[in-house]
C-alpha positions in Angstrom: -21.9 -6.7 -15.9 -19.1 -8.1 -13.8 -16.8 -10.6 -15.5 -16.9 -14.2 -14.5 -14.2 -14.9 -12.0 -12.9 -17.3 -9.4 -12.9 -16.6 -5.7 -9.6 -14.7 -5.7 -11.2 -11.7 -4.0 -12.2 -13.8 -1.0 -10.4 -13.1 2.4 -7.4 -15.3 2.8 -8.8 -16.9 5.9 -11.9 -18.0 4.0 -9.8 -19.3 1.2 -7.7 -21.3 3.6 -10.8 -22.8 5.2 -12.2 -23.7 1.8 -9.0 -25.4 0.9 -9.0 -27.3 4.2 -12.6 -28.5 3.6 -11.8 -29.5 0.0 -8.7 -31.4 1.2 -10.7 -33.2 3.8 -13.4 -34.3 1.4 -10.9 -35.4 -1.3 -8.9 -37.3 1.4 -12.0 -39.1 2.6 -12.9 -40.3 -0.9 -9.3 -41.1 -2.0 -8.5 -42.6 1.3 -11.5 -44.9 1.0 -10.0 -46.6 -2.1 -6.6 -46.9 -0.3 -8.2 -48.4 2.7 -10.0 -51.1 0.7 -6.7 -51.9 -1.1 -4.8 -52.0 2.2 -7.3 -54.4 3.7 -7.0 -56.8 0.8 -10.2 -56.0 -1.0 -9.8 -56.6 -4.7 -13.5 -56.5 -5.7 -16.5 -54.5 -4.5 -20.2 -54.4 -5.3 -21.3 -51.0 -6.4 -25.0 -51.7 -7.1 -27.9 -52.2 -4.8 -29.2 -54.9 -7.1 -28.6 -58.3 -5.6 -28.2 -59.6 -9.2 -25.2 -57.3 -9.9 -21.8 -58.8 -10.1 -18.8 -57.3 -8.3 -16.1 -55.1 -10.0 -12.5 -54.6 -9.3 -11.3 -51.4 -7.5 -9.2 -50.2 -10.5 -12.4 -50.6 -12.7 -14.0 -48.0 -10.4 -11.1 -45.6 -9.8 -9.2 -45.4 -13.1 -12.2 -44.4 -15.3 -13.2 -41.6 -12.8 -9.7 -40.2 -12.6 -9.2 -40.4 -16.3 -12.6 -38.7 -16.9 -11.8 -35.8 -14.6 -8.4 -35.4 -16.2 -9.9 -35.2 -19.7 -12.5 -32.7 -18.5 -9.7 -30.6 -17.1 -7.8 -30.7 -20.4 -10.6 -30.2 -22.9 -10.2 -27.3 -23.2 -7.4 -26.1 -21.0 -9.2 -22.8 -20.1 -12.9 -22.2 -19.5 -14.6 -19.4 -17.4 -15.7 -20.2 -13.8 -18.9 -19.3 -12.1 -19.0 -15.7 -10.8 -19.1 -15.5 -6.9 -22.4 -14.4 -5.4 -22.7 -10.6 -4.8 -22.3 -9.6 -1.2 -26.0 -8.5 -0.9 -27.2 -11.9 -2.1 -25.0 -14.1 0.0 -27.2 -14.2 3.1 -30.3 -15.3 1.2 -28.3 -17.7 -0.9 -26.8 -19.2 2.2 -30.2 -19.8 3.7 -31.2 -21.7 0.5 -28.0 -23.8 0.8 -28.7 -24.6 4.4 -32.3 -25.6 3.5 -31.2 -27.8 0.5 -28.4 -29.3 2.6 -30.9 -30.2 5.3 -33.1 -31.9 2.8 -30.1 -33.9 1.6 -29.2 -35.0 5.1 -32.8 -35.8 5.9 -33.0 -38.0 2.8 -29.8 -39.8 3.7 -31.0 -40.5 7.2 -34.5 -41.6 6.1 -33.1 -43.9 3.4 -30.8 -45.5 6.0 -33.8 -46.0 8.4 -35.9 -47.5 5.6 -33.2 -49.9 4.5 -32.5 -51.4 1.1 -35.5 -52.6 -0.9 -38.1 -50.5 0.9 -41.2 -49.7 -1.1 -41.2 -46.3 0.5 -37.7 -45.3 -0.8 -38.9 -44.0 -4.1 -41.8 -41.9 -2.8 -39.6 -40.5 0.0 -36.9 -39.6 -2.5 -39.4 -37.7 -4.8 -41.1 -36.0 -1.8 -37.8 -34.7 -0.4 -35.6 -34.1 -3.5 -38.4 -32.6 -5.5 -41.0 -31.4 -3.0 -38.5 -30.4 -0.4 -36.3 -28.5 -2.8 -39.4 -26.7 -4.2 -40.5 -25.7 -0.7 -37.0 -24.3 0.1 -36.7 -22.3 -3.0 -40.3 -21.0 -2.8 -40.3 -20.0 0.8 -36.7 -18.7 1.0 -36.2 -16.8 -2.2 -32.8 -15.6 -3.2 -31.2 -14.1 -6.4 -30.2 -17.3 -8.3 -26.5 -17.9 -8.9 -25.3 -16.9 -12.3 -25.5 -20.4 -13.8 -27.2 -19.2 -17.0 -24.6 -16.4 -17.4 -21.9 -19.0 -16.9 -23.5 -21.3 -19.5 -23.6 -18.4 -22.0 -20.0 -17.6 -21.3 -18.9 -21.2 -22.2 -18.4 -21.2 -26.0 -21.0 -23.2 -27.8 -18.6 -25.7 -29.3 -17.2 -26.5 -25.8 -20.6 -26.7 -24.2 -21.5 -29.6 -26.6 -18.2 -31.1 -27.5 -16.1 -30.4 -24.4 -17.7 -33.1 -22.2 -17.5 -35.8 -24.9 -13.9 -36.9 -24.4 -14.4 -37.2 -20.6 -17.8 -39.0 -20.9 -16.7 -41.4 -23.7 -13.3 -42.0 -22.1 -14.9 -42.8 -18.7 -17.5 -45.1 -20.2 -15.0 -47.0 -22.3 -12.7 -47.6 -19.4 -15.5 -48.5 -17.0 -17.4 -50.8 -19.2 -15.5 -51.9 -22.4 -11.8 -51.7 -21.8 -9.4 -54.5 -20.7 -9.9 -53.3 -17.1 -13.4 -54.8 -17.1 -14.0 -58.5 -17.1 -17.1 -60.2 -18.5 -20.3 -59.1 -16.7 -22.5 -61.8 -15.2 -26.0 -60.8 -16.1 -27.6 -64.2 -15.3 -29.4 -62.8 -12.3 -31.2 -60.3 -14.5 -32.3 -62.8 -17.2 -35.1 -64.0 -14.9 -36.9 -60.7 -15.7 -38.9 -60.0 -18.9 -37.3 -57.4 -21.1 -40.3 -55.1 -20.7 -40.0 -55.3 -16.9 -36.3 -54.4 -17.1 -37.1 -51.5 -19.5 -39.7 -50.2 -17.1 -37.4 -50.4 -14.2 -34.6 -48.6 -16.2 -36.9 -45.8 -17.2 -38.2 -45.3 -13.6 -34.6 -45.3 -12.4 -33.6 -42.9 -15.1 -36.3 -40.4 -14.0 -35.8 -40.7 -10.2 -32.0 -41.1 -10.2 -30.3 -39.9 -13.3 -32.6 -36.8 -13.7 -33.9 -36.0 -10.2 -30.6 -36.6 -8.3 -28.6 -34.5 -10.8 -31.1 -31.7 -10.7 -31.1 -31.6 -6.9 -27.4 -32.3 -6.1 -25.6 -30.7 -9.0 -28.0 -28.1 -10.5 -29.6 -26.7 -7.4 -27.2 -27.5 -4.5 -23.8 -27.5 -6.1 -24.3 -24.4 -8.2 -25.4 -22.4 -5.1 -22.4 -23.7 -3.1 -20.1 -22.7 -6.0 -21.4 -19.2 -5.9 -20.7 -19.1 -2.1 -17.5 -21.2 -1.7 -16.0 -21.7 -5.1 -15.6 -24.7 -7.4 -13.8 -27.4 -5.4 -15.4 -26.9 -1.9 -18.8 -27.1 -3.6 -17.9 -30.2 -5.6 -16.5 -32.1 -2.7 -19.3 -31.1 -0.2 -21.9 -32.1 -2.7 -20.1 -35.3 -3.5 -20.1 -36.3 0.2 -23.8 -35.5 0.5 -24.4 -37.5 -2.6 -22.4 -40.4 -1.2 -24.4 -40.2 2.1 -27.7 -40.8 0.3 -26.3 -44.2 -0.8 -25.3 -45.4 2.7 -28.6 -47.4 2.9 -27.0 -49.7 0.3 -24.3 -50.9 2.7 -24.2 -54.7 2.3 -22.6 -57.4 4.4 -19.1 -57.2 5.7 -17.0 -55.0 8.0 -18.7 -51.6 8.5 -15.5 -49.7 7.7 -15.2 -51.5 4.4 -18.8 -50.9 3.4 -18.6 -47.2 4.2 -15.3 -47.1 2.2 -17.1 -48.6 -0.8 -19.8 -46.0 -0.7 -17.2 -43.2 -0.4 -15.0 -44.6 -3.2 -17.7 -45.3 -5.7 -20.5 -42.9 -5.0 -18.3 -40.1 -3.6 -15.9 -40.6 -6.6 -18.8 -40.5 -9.0 -20.0 -37.3 -7.3 -16.7 -35.7 -7.9 -16.7 -36.6 -11.6 -20.3 -35.5 -12.1 -19.7 -32.3 -10.1 -16.6 -31.4 -12.1 -18.4 -32.0 -15.4 -21.2 -29.7 -14.3 -18.9 -27.0 -13.0 -16.7 -27.0 -16.1 -19.4 -27.1 -18.9 -22.8 -26.4 -17.2 -24.1 -29.1 -19.5 -27.0 -31.0 -17.9 -27.2 -33.5 -20.7 -23.7 -34.7 -20.0 -24.2 -35.4 -16.3 -27.6 -37.1 -16.9 -26.0 -39.2 -19.5 -23.2 -40.3 -17.2 -25.6 -41.0 -14.4 -27.9 -42.9 -16.7 -25.0 -45.0 -18.0 -24.0 -46.0 -14.4 -27.5 -47.3 -13.8 -28.3 -48.9 -17.1 -25.4 -49.4 -19.5 -24.5 -52.9 -18.4 -28.2 -54.0 -18.9 -28.5 -52.9 -22.5 -27.4 -56.3 -23.9 -30.4 -57.9 -22.3 -32.8 -55.5 -24.2 -31.2 -55.7 -27.6 -29.9 -59.3 -27.4 
């Protein structure tokens, strides 16, 4: 069995291209935050819910950066996913192209449907679940060594490693002095059971389905082909693209920047957690917290 390794054996030209693509993606996401600050934006709306209150830009950026730093430091060294074997790369590339096409198709259809469409949920399930199943069934390929990578991560780090990053991110994003009081008055018109039902549906179709598609299926295959950071940034941009239908009122450049900063930044954080620990529970927990954590007081209060 070959040892887990990085893409050090790749040709230098391919490595340079991967670095260029990674830099481009990171520049787009980081530049979006700088653009918003430069244009005088101090608050942004990160939720599609009309009842949601805006948050400050530092409330978005600081927790994500801190979470990624903690994931990098705890522990300092972990094995990386082994690159795909040469004889598997062609079939794996075809799967990646298929899954990427599904992701782009979903982003376009979501934009055409617009916010609040009753067809959004069925289209999402049909494409991210049904489309992914079709691609993997009809274009078989040796799966990337995600399970081998999972086994190579020591058990204590698989379970405990993500905790500092997840807890640190959650505290900074929702409970630290960075955050002001949340205005939940718009949600109080709904019965608690209605809110609970909506939260459970969102958990299944967003926190679980999106993470399985974007991180487990797509990013893992991209990692086996391109390496960690090209895969994370590419997947984060596709993940941000699926949220463009949420663009609200205001200058188009500002609204696109909000999606890149928040959803693209969240995609980087989730992607790095997945790449470091291969812990699906951690990324589902973070995604679930984004969608529901602020609403918990309405259910328990």
